[in-house]
C-alpha positions as CSV (number, residue, x, y, z in Angstrom):
1,M,45.8,-68.3,-63.0
2,L,44.8,-67.4,-66.6
3,K,43.4,-70.1,-68.9
4,N,45.3,-71.6,-71.8
5,G,43.6,-70.9,-75.2
6,I,42.5,-67.9,-77.2
7,H,39.6,-65.7,-76.5
8,F,38.2,-64.0,-79.7
9,V,36.5,-60.7,-79.0
10,I,34.3,-59.9,-82.0
11,T,33.3,-56.3,-82.9
12,G,32.3,-56.6,-86.5
13,G,34.2,-54.7,-89.2
14,T,34.9,-55.8,-92.8
15,I,36.2,-59.2,-91.7
16,D,32.7,-60.1,-90.5
17,S,30.8,-58.3,-93.2
18,V,28.8,-59.2,-96.3
19,Y,28.3,-57.3,-99.5
20,D,25.0,-55.4,-99.7
21,G,24.1,-54.5,-103.3
22,T,21.4,-52.1,-102.2
23,K,24.0,-50.0,-100.4
24,D,26.8,-50.8,-102.8
25,T,29.1,-51.6,-99.9
26,A,30.0,-54.2,-97.3
27,V,28.0,-54.1,-94.1
28,P,28.6,-56.1,-90.9
29,S,26.6,-59.3,-90.6
30,E,24.2,-59.8,-87.7
31,K,26.2,-62.9,-86.5
32,S,29.9,-63.5,-86.7
33,I,31.3,-66.1,-89.1
34,L,34.5,-66.5,-87.1
35,P,33.4,-69.6,-85.0
36,E,32.6,-71.3,-88.3
37,V,35.9,-70.2,-89.9
38,M,37.9,-71.3,-86.9
39,A,36.1,-74.7,-86.8
40,L,37.6,-75.4,-90.3
41,I,41.1,-75.0,-89.0
42,K,40.6,-77.8,-86.5
43,T,43.1,-76.5,-83.9
44,D,43.4,-78.3,-80.6
45,T,43.8,-74.9,-78.9
46,P,40.8,-74.1,-76.8
47,L,38.9,-71.2,-78.3
48,E,36.2,-68.9,-76.9
49,F,34.2,-66.4,-78.8
50,S,32.5,-63.3,-77.4
51,Q,30.5,-61.1,-79.8
52,V,30.5,-57.6,-78.3
53,C,28.9,-55.9,-81.3
54,M,28.7,-56.1,-85.1
55,K,29.5,-52.7,-86.4
56,D,31.6,-50.8,-88.9
57,S,34.4,-49.4,-86.7
58,R,33.4,-45.9,-87.7
59,G,30.2,-46.5,-85.8
60,L,31.7,-47.7,-82.5
61,T,30.5,-45.7,-79.6
62,E,32.2,-44.9,-76.3
63,G,29.9,-47.5,-74.8
64,D,31.1,-50.1,-77.3
65,L,34.7,-49.3,-76.4
66,D,33.9,-49.7,-72.7
67,S,32.2,-53.1,-73.5
68,I,35.3,-54.3,-75.3
69,L,37.5,-53.2,-72.4
70,A,35.2,-54.9,-69.9
71,T,35.3,-58.1,-71.9
72,L,39.1,-58.0,-71.8
73,E,39.2,-57.3,-68.1
74,E,36.7,-60.2,-67.4
75,S,38.4,-62.7,-69.8
76,P,40.0,-65.7,-68.1
77,Y,42.4,-66.1,-71.0
78,S,45.9,-64.7,-71.3
79,K,45.7,-64.6,-75.2
80,I,43.0,-62.5,-76.8
81,I,42.3,-61.6,-80.4
82,I,40.0,-58.7,-81.2
83,T,38.5,-58.7,-84.6
84,H,37.8,-55.1,-85.5
85,G,37.1,-52.7,-88.5
86,T,40.3,-51.2,-89.9
87,Y,39.2,-47.6,-89.9
88,T,39.5,-47.0,-86.2
89,M,41.6,-50.1,-85.2
90,P,44.6,-47.9,-84.2
91,D,42.3,-45.7,-82.1
92,T,40.9,-48.7,-80.2
93,A,44.4,-50.1,-79.7
94,R,45.5,-46.8,-78.1
95,F,42.3,-46.7,-76.0
96,L,42.9,-50.2,-74.7
97,K,46.6,-49.6,-74.0
98,A,45.6,-46.5,-71.9
99,K,42.7,-48.2,-70.1
100,L,43.4,-51.9,-69.6
101,K,44.3,-52.5,-66.0
102,Q,45.5,-56.1,-66.5
103,T,49.0,-56.2,-67.9
104,D,49.4,-59.9,-68.1
105,K,47.5,-60.5,-71.3
106,T,48.5,-60.5,-74.9
107,V,45.9,-58.7,-76.9
108,I,46.0,-58.5,-80.7
109,L,43.6,-56.5,-82.8
110,T,43.2,-57.7,-86.4
111,G,40.7,-57.4,-89.2
112,S,40.6,-57.3,-93.0
113,L,40.1,-55.0,-96.0
114,I,38.0,-57.7,-97.8
115,P,35.1,-59.6,-96.2
116,I,35.7,-63.4,-95.6
117,K,32.2,-64.4,-96.6
118,G,31.5,-64.2,-100.3
119,F,34.9,-63.0,-101.4
120,S,37.9,-65.0,-102.6
121,P,40.6,-64.1,-101.9
122,S,40.2,-62.2,-98.7
123,D,43.0,-61.1,-96.4
124,G,40.8,-62.0,-93.4
125,P,41.9,-65.7,-93.0
126,F,45.6,-64.8,-93.4
127,N,45.3,-62.0,-90.8
128,L,43.5,-64.3,-88.4
129,G,46.2,-67.0,-88.8
130,Y,49.0,-64.4,-88.4
131,A,47.4,-63.0,-85.2
132,I,46.9,-66.6,-83.8
133,A,50.6,-67.4,-84.5
134,Q,51.8,-64.2,-82.9
135,T,49.9,-65.0,-79.6
136,E,52.5,-67.7,-79.1
137,Y,55.5,-65.4,-79.3
138,L,54.5,-61.9,-78.2
139,P,54.9,-60.8,-74.6
140,A,51.9,-59.4,-72.8
141,G,50.7,-56.1,-74.2
142,I,48.4,-54.6,-76.9
143,Y,49.3,-55.0,-80.6
144,V,47.8,-54.6,-84.1
145,A,48.5,-57.5,-86.5
146,M,47.9,-56.5,-90.2
147,N,49.7,-57.0,-93.5
148,A,52.0,-59.6,-91.9
149,H,53.4,-57.1,-89.4
150,I,53.0,-56.4,-85.7
151,F,52.5,-52.8,-84.6
152,S,52.4,-51.1,-81.3
153,P,49.4,-48.9,-80.6
154,E,51.7,-45.8,-80.5
155,E,53.1,-46.3,-84.0
156,V,50.3,-47.9,-86.1
157,V,48.5,-46.0,-88.8
158,K,46.2,-47.1,-91.6
159,R,47.2,-45.8,-95.1
160,I,43.8,-45.5,-96.8
161,S,45.4,-44.8,-100.2
162,T,47.2,-48.1,-100.3
163,G,44.9,-50.2,-98.1
164,T,47.8,-51.1,-95.8
165,F,48.9,-50.5,-92.2
166,A,52.3,-48.9,-91.5
167,S,54.5,-47.5,-88.7
168,I,54.7,-43.8,-88.2
169,L,58.2,-44.5,-87.1
170,G,59.1,-45.4,-90.7
171,E,60.2,-48.9,-89.8
172,R,57.6,-50.6,-92.0
């Protein structure tokens, strides 16, 4: 029997980054801010956090993807949110859909285009809240939650020119 609650699987990405003026870009923090952010919400839903890595998604290796997969397979929760960089989020969603053996879990990948820490406004808290809400309604499967939409791994694409996610099926 799977546990009630939400398991956050943390991989870095912009949502968990800080601005580094010496590099003139956002870089992933060493430690996730998500437990602190979620504590502010004061939900009575049990939450667990597993930090797999803290990387820009363009730097994820095959070993990192295997670690994410292993974390999902070992998770005792039926609801899992993966925070992930936006550049390769669709690729990871497709990888997980192809490789995850357990089909009784609802897995949602989300992230942000603007870091949570040090930036206001950031789309990060909204995307987290949206993903959390969707865990209550989506059936088991792999999903991407961005820009107030849910996408399947097969259809999702990031539009770099607009900073949005869309469906290749033209539905959004």
